[in-house]
C-alpha positions in Angstrom: 0.0 0.0 0.0 1.0 3.6 -0.4 1.6 5.6 2.8 2.0 9.3 2.3 2.6 11.2 5.5 4.0 14.7 6.3 5.3 15.2 2.7 7.3 12.0 2.8 6.4 8.9 0.8 7.2 6.0 3.1 7.0 2.2 2.7 7.1 2.7 -1.1 8.3 -0.9 -1.8 5.5 -2.3 0.3 3.1 -1.6 -2.5 1.0 -4.8 -2.7 -1.6 -6.2 -5.1 -4.4 -8.2 -3.5 -5.3 -9.7 -6.9 -2.6 -11.9 -8.4 -3.6 -11.1 -12.0 -5.8 -9.2 -14.3 -8.8 -11.5 -14.8 -11.4 -10.5 -17.4 -14.6 -11.9 -15.9 -17.7 -10.5 -17.7 -20.9 -12.1 -18.8 -21.0 -13.9 -22.2 -21.3 -11.4 -25.0 -20.6 -8.4 -22.7 -17.9 -5.9 -23.4 -15.1 -5.3 -20.9 -12.1 -3.1 -20.4 -8.7 -4.0 -19.0 -8.3 -0.8 -17.0 -8.3 0.4 -13.5 -11.2 2.3 -12.1 -11.8 4.4 -9.0 -13.7 1.4 -7.5 -10.5 -0.7 -7.7 -8.9 1.5 -4.9 -9.7 1.0 -1.2 -9.1 3.9 1.2 -9.2 4.4 5.0 -12.7 5.9 5.0 -15.0 6.5 2.0 -12.5 8.5 0.0 -9.4 8.7 2.2 -8.5 10.3 5.5 -8.8 14.0 6.2 -10.4 15.0 2.9 -8.1 13.2 0.4 -9.9 12.3 -2.9 -9.2 10.4 -6.1 -10.6 10.8 -9.6 -9.9 9.3 -13.0 -7.9 11.5 -15.4 -7.3 9.0 -18.2 -6.7 5.4 -18.9 -4.9 4.0 -15.8 -4.2 7.6 -14.8 -5.6 9.1 -11.6 -5.5 12.4 -9.8 -5.1 12.2 -6.1 -5.9 15.4 -4.2 -4.2 15.3 -0.8 -5.5 16.9 2.4 -3.3 18.8 4.8 -2.2 18.3 8.4 -4.4 20.6 10.5 -1.5 22.3 12.3 0.6 22.6 9.2 -1.4 23.9 6.1 1.6 23.4 3.8 2.0 19.7 4.7 0.0 17.0 3.1 -1.9 14.7 5.5 -1.5 10.9 5.8 -3.0 8.9 2.9 -3.2 5.1 2.8 -4.8 2.9 0.2 -4.7 -0.5 -1.5 -5.3 -1.5 -5.1 -7.8 -4.4 -4.8 -7.9 -5.7 -8.4 -7.0 -5.0 -12.1 -3.5 -3.9 -11.1 -1.1 -6.3 -12.8 -0.5 -5.6 -16.5 -1.4 -2.0 -16.1 1.0 1.0 -15.9 -0.5 3.1 -13.2 0.1 6.9 -13.2 -0.8 8.9 -10.1 -0.8 12.7 -10.0 -0.6 14.0 -6.5 -1.8 17.5 -5.9 -2.8 19.5 -2.8 -0.9 21.1 0.1 2.5 20.2 -1.1 5.3 21.9 -3.1 5.4 21.2 -6.8 8.8 19.6 -6.8 7.8 17.0 -4.2 4.6 16.3 -6.1 6.6 15.3 -9.2 8.9 13.2 -7.1 6.0 11.3 -5.6 4.4 10.8 -9.0 7.6 9.4 -10.6 8.5 7.2 -7.8 5.0 5.7 -7.5 4.9 4.9 -11.3 8.3 3.3 -11.1 7.3 1.2 -8.1 4.3 -0.3 -10.0 6.6 -1.2 -12.9 9.2 -2.8 -10.7 6.6 -5.0 -8.9 5.0 -6.2 -12.2 8.2 -6.8 -14.3 9.0 -10.4 -15.3 6.2 -12.2 -13.6 5.9 -15.8 -14.8 3.0 -16.9 -17.0 1.1 -19.8 -15.4 -2.1 -21.5 -16.5 -3.3 -22.0 -12.9 -4.7 -18.4 -12.7 -7.6 -19.2 -15.0 -8.4 -22.3 -13.0 -9.9 -24.4 -15.7 -11.2 -27.9 -14.8 -9.7 -29.2 -18.0 -6.1 -28.3 -18.8 -6.5 -29.0 -22.6 -8.5 -25.7 -22.9 -5.8 -23.6 -21.2 -3.3 -22.0 -23.5 -0.2 -20.1 -22.6 0.4 -17.7 -25.5 4.0 -16.4 -25.9 4.6 -13.6 -28.3 7.9 -12.4 -29.6 9.0 -15.9 -30.3 9.0 -18.5 -33.1 6.0 -20.7 -32.8 6.2 -24.5 -33.4 3.5 -27.0 -33.8 3.1 -30.1 -31.6 5.4 -32.0 -33.8 8.2 -29.5 -33.2 8.1 -27.9 -36.7 7.9 -24.2 -37.2 4.4 -22.9 -37.9 3.9 -21.3 -41.3 0.4 -19.8 -41.2 -0.1 -16.2 -42.3 -2.9 -14.2 -43.9 -5.6 -16.6 -43.0 -8.7 -17.3 -41.0 -10.0 -19.4 -38.1 -13.2 -21.2 -37.4 -14.3 -23.4 -34.5 -15.8 -26.9 -34.7 -17.2 -28.1 -31.4 -14.2 -27.5 -29.0 -11.5 -27.2 -31.6 -10.2 -24.1 -33.4 -9.0 -24.6 -37.0 -6.5 -22.1 -38.3 -5.9 -21.8 -42.0 -3.2 -19.8 -43.7 -0.6 -19.7 -46.4 3.0 -20.6 -46.3 5.1 -17.4 -46.5 8.7 -18.6 -46.6 10.9 -16.1 -48.5 11.5 -16.6 -52.2 9.2 -19.7 -52.6 6.0 -18.3 -54.1 2.8 -20.3 -53.6 3.4 -23.9 -52.3 0.7 -24.8 -49.8 -2.3 -23.6 -47.9 -1.9 -25.1 -44.4 -4.4 -26.1 -41.7 -3.6 -26.4 -38.0 -5.9 -27.3 -35.0 -5.9 -26.5 -31.3 -8.3 -26.6 -28.3 -6.5 -23.8 -26.5 -5.1 -21.4 -29.2 -1.5 -22.1 -28.1 -0.7 -25.7 -28.8 -1.2 -26.2 -32.6 -1.3 -29.5 -34.3 -0.5 -29.6 -38.1 -3.5 -31.2 -39.8 -2.7 -31.0 -43.6 -1.6 -29.1 -46.6 -5.2 -28.8 -47.6 -4.4 -27.1 -51.0 -1.2 -27.7 -52.9 0.2 -26.3 -56.1 -0.9 -29.2 -58.3 -3.7 -30.1 -60.7 -6.0 -27.1 -61.3 -4.1 -25.2 -58.7 -0.8 -25.6 -60.6 -1.4 -22.5 -62.7 -1.3 -20.3 -59.7 1.7 -18.1 -59.0 0.1 -16.9 -55.8 -2.7 -18.2 -53.6 -3.2 -16.2 -50.4 -5.6 -14.9 -47.8 -7.6 -18.2 -47.5 -10.9 -18.2 -45.6 -12.9 -21.2 -44.4 -16.7 -21.5 -44.3 -18.9 -24.5 -43.5 -22.1 -24.7 -45.5 -24.8 -26.3 -43.4 -27.1 -26.9 -46.4 -24.5 -28.7 -48.6 -22.5 -30.2 -45.7 -19.3 -29.0 -47.3 -16.3 -26.9 -46.2 -15.6 -24.1 -48.7 -12.1 -22.6 -49.0 -12.1 -19.1 -50.6 -8.7 -17.5 -51.5 -7.1 -14.9 -53.7 -5.8 -16.5 -56.9 -3.1 -15.0 -59.1 -2.1 -16.5 -62.4 -0.4 -15.3 -65.6 -3.5 -16.4 -67.4 -5.4 -13.4 -66.2 -4.8 -9.9 -64.8 -4.1 -9.6 -61.1 -6.2 -11.6 -58.6 -9.4 -13.5 -59.1 -11.2 -15.1 -56.3 -10.6 -18.9 -56.0 -13.1 -21.4 -54.6 -12.4 -25.0 -53.5 -14.4 -27.5 -51.3 -14.0 -30.6 -49.3 -16.3 -33.0 -47.3 -14.0 -32.8 -44.3 -12.3 -29.8 -42.8 -8.8 -31.2 -43.0 -9.0 -33.1 -46.3 -7.6 -32.3 -49.7 -9.7 -29.5 -51.2 -11.2 -29.9 -54.7 -11.1 -27.1 -57.3 -14.4 -25.3 -58.0 -13.7 -22.1 -59.9 -11.8 -18.8 -60.3 -13.8 -15.6 -60.9 -13.7 -11.8 -60.7 -16.3 -10.7 -58.1 -17.7 -8.0 -60.3 -17.2 -7.7 -64.1 -13.5 -7.8 -64.8 -12.5 -6.0 -61.6 -9.5 -7.7 -59.9 -9.0 -7.9 -56.2 -6.4 -7.5 -53.5 -6.5 -8.9 -50.0 -9.6 -10.7 -48.9 -11.4 -12.5 -46.1 -14.7 -14.1 -45.3 -17.6 -13.4 -42.9 -20.4 -15.7 -42.0 -23.7 -14.8 -40.3 -26.2 -17.7 -39.8 -26.5 -19.4 -43.2 -25.2 -16.4 -45.2 -21.6 -16.2 -46.3 -19.8 -13.1 -47.5 -16.6 -12.2 -49.3 -14.8 -9.1 -47.8 -12.1 -7.8 -50.1 -10.0 -5.0 -51.5 -11.0 -4.0 -55.0 -9.1 -2.6 -57.9 -10.6 0.2 -59.9 -10.4 1.5 -63.5 -10.7 5.3 -63.9 -10.4 6.9 -67.4 -8.9 3.7 -68.7 -6.2 3.4 -66.0 -6.3 0.6 -63.5 -5.7 1.6 -59.9 -4.8 -1.2 -57.5 -6.2 -1.6 -54.0 -8.6 1.3 -54.2 -11.6 0.4 -52.2 -13.1 -2.1 -49.7 -16.1 -4.1 -50.6 -18.5 -6.8 -49.3 -20.2 -9.3 -51.5 -22.8 -11.8 -50.5 -22.1 -15.3 -51.7 -24.4 -17.7 -53.5 -26.2 -20.2 -51.2 -23.6 -22.9 -52.0 -20.8 -20.4 -51.3 -19.3 -21.1 -54.7 -20.0 -17.7 -56.3 -21.1 -14.1 -55.9 -24.8 -13.3 -55.5 -24.7 -9.5 -55.0 -22.5 -6.6 -53.9 -23.6 -5.4 -50.5 -21.3 -2.5 -50.0 -18.3 -0.7 -51.6 -16.6 2.3 -50.0 -13.4 3.9 -48.6 -12.4 4.7 -52.2 -9.0 6.1 -53.0 -10.1 7.1 -56.5 -13.6 8.2 -57.1 -13.4 9.4 -60.7 -10.8 12.1 -59.9 -7.4 11.0 -61.1 -5.7 12.6 -58.0 -4.8 10.0 -55.3 -5.7 10.6 -51.8 -3.3 9.7 -49.0 -3.0 6.0 -48.7 -3.1 6.0 -44.9 -6.7 7.3 -45.2 -7.9 4.8 -47.8 -6.4 2.0 -49.8 -6.8 -0.5 -47.1 -5.9 -4.2 -47.1 -5.9 -7.2 -44.7 -9.5 -6.4 -43.7 -11.8 -8.5 -41.6 -15.3 -8.0 -40.1 -16.6 -9.1 -36.7 -19.9 -8.3 -34.9 -20.0 -7.3 -31.3 -23.4 -7.0 -29.8 -25.3 -5.1 -32.5 -22.3 -3.3 -34.1 -20.1 -4.5 -37.0 -16.4 -3.7 -36.8 -14.4 -3.6 -40.0 -10.7 -3.8 -39.2 -8.0 -3.3 -41.8 -4.3 -2.5 -42.2 -2.4 0.1 -44.2 -1.0 -0.7 -47.6 2.6 -1.2 -46.9 3.6 -4.6 -48.4 5.1 -7.0 -45.9 5.7 -4.2 -43.4 3.8 -3.8 -40.1 1.2 -1.1 -40.0 -1.2 0.8 -37.7 -4.7 -0.9 -37.6 -7.8 1.1 -38.3 -11.5 0.2 -38.1 -15.0 1.4 -39.1 -18.3 0.6 -37.6 -21.9 0.1 -38.8 -25.2 -1.3 -37.7 -25.7 -3.1 -41.1 -23.2 -4.7 -43.5 -24.7 -2.4 -46.2 -23.8 0.6 -44.2 -23.6 3.5 -43.6 -20.1 2.8 -42.3 -18.3 5.3 -40.1 -15.0 7.0 -41.0 -11.9 5.1 -40.3 -10.7 5.2 -36.7 -7.2 4.3 -35.4 -7.3 1.2 -33.2 -6.1 2.4 -29.8 -3.2 0.5 -28.3 -1.9 0.2 -24.7 0.9 1.0 -24.5 1.0 3.2 -27.6 2.2 1.5 -30.8 2.2 3.0 -34.3 2.5 -0.4 -36.1 0.2 -2.7 -34.0 3.2 -4.0 -32.1 5.1 -4.8 -35.3 2.2 -6.7 -36.9 -0.2 -6.4 -39.8 -3.8 -7.1 -38.7 -5.1 -10.4 -40.0 -8.3 -11.2 -38.2 -10.2 -11.2 -34.9 -11.5 -14.5 -33.4 -14.1 -14.4 -30.6 -13.6 -17.0 -27.9 -17.0 -17.5 -26.5 -16.8 -19.4 -23.2 -19.1 -20.3 -20.3 -18.2 -17.3 -18.3 -16.9 -14.6 -20.7 -16.1 -13.7 -24.3 -12.6 -12.8 -25.2 -11.7 -11.3 -28.6 -8.3 -12.3 -29.8 -6.4 -10.2 -32.3 -4.4 -12.3 -34.7 -1.5 -10.3 -36.3 1.0 -11.3 -38.9 4.6 -10.3 -38.3 6.4 -10.9 -41.6 9.8 -10.8 -40.0 11.0 -13.4 -42.5 10.6 -10.6 -45.1 11.3 -7.3 -43.4 13.8 -8.6 -40.8 12.3 -6.8 -37.8 11.3 -8.7 -34.6 11.0 -12.3 -33.8 8.4 -14.8 -35.0 5.7 -14.6 -37.6 2.5 -14.6 -35.4 1.2 -12.5 -32.6 -2.0 -13.1 -30.6 -3.3 -10.4 -28.3 -6.5 -9.5 -26.4 -8.8 -6.9 -27.9 -10.9 -5.1 -25.3 -13.7 -2.6 -25.5 -14.4 0.6 -23.6 -17.7 2.3 -24.4 -17.9 0.4 -27.7 -14.3 1.5 -28.7 -11.8 -1.3 -29.1 -8.3 -1.3 -27.8 -5.4 -3.6 -28.5 -3.4 -4.5 -25.4 0.2 -5.8 -25.6 1.3 -8.8 -23.5 4.4 -10.7 -24.2 2.9 -13.7 -22.4 -0.7 -14.3 -21.4 -3.1 -17.2 -20.7 -6.5 -18.0 -22.1 -9.1 -20.6 -21.1 -11.2 -21.3 -24.2 -13.8 -23.2 -22.2 -14.6 -20.4 -19.8 -13.5 -17.5 -22.1 -11.4 -16.0 -19.3 -8.2 -14.3 -20.1 -5.3 -13.9 -17.6 -2.5 -11.4 -18.4 0.4 -12.1 -16.2 3.1 -10.1 -18.1 3.7 -6.4 -18.0 2.2 -4.6 -21.1 5.5 -3.1 -22.2 6.9 -3.5 -25.7 
């Protein structure tokens, strides 16, 4: 606890946390925030002795107004408090004001923040904190490292998608080894999002797929009516201009997928990055579209949503197109405002969130998002995805997709980011999983080098300090 008495901060290193970890514990489908609130502090008395008060200034930033000793108006009075919960993983900032000189106020603020950081640094990550009755659902996610599958082989799974079948998550992605081009689309499985079993190269560069120089951004859908799994991917070949959309299918999720067709989603308009979205029995293609203006083709110029045919093997109708970079005027608007890629849609409560990355090749980028109440819009302007601590490149990743982990006690949204370190040479590893949290319907990405998730309960336990 902090003890502040007669202008002197005493027992500073006796700062203690009564909760051993940040545990997100909200009802299913509810939104939550990984932040401290005034209610997390306990004082001697309702707000503190002798008139001391506390109020929230910003995220994990509080203003403490100190009282004064009755006989000495220029001395601050004794203040004692404990942080009951939501302390670990947060970088607390306390501003002390009141009957105390300015220099000593700054000293107390700096020392208090440093004490919190020292206490939290290098805590071990353990699965026991989420207390699952079945260990197979508890995953310890370690970022900033090279991930390997349960067979000991390096995981190669970028630019993909994830679906859940019963208690198992299936993660599909393409192999992104340098200077190899398209080789395989891979499938991995896990019950805890941390221990991944290699299932199969579900699509190889052979047969009808041998004409492809590039096959990326695969998405998986299950069609309840046809009882088939449908793989939708961007398909590049010298036989046509730029990317078409490729379709393949299989009777089992981890089998060898059969060729269905290649097509442009609208006329002869080619595509960039793409993903899929499913709501009930309806499937959707979400993609970046190219655009021809005055006879000139502009690449990656807008984002679009297309409803798929009932069998998911084709395009039924365009639902939305927007965020144009070129709208008939040959001038190009700044690409950080439009020209988005690596986009993916999720729905939280009654709001759709459309996340996307900047257009910077293999490089990591800031993530932005738009919101709407309907897939057909209107969609909001692009907003920067907040990060804690602040990062201008999504902690050295490119946004790939968000997977909701719906458990018996909570729902945790997991940000899946691609780190193409094998191409740009910055950082370690190719994959990063992080919790995405909400505060008043605004999402925030929170960095943890190591954290634990229980996919059965949906609870998330962040034991590591959020510093990057």
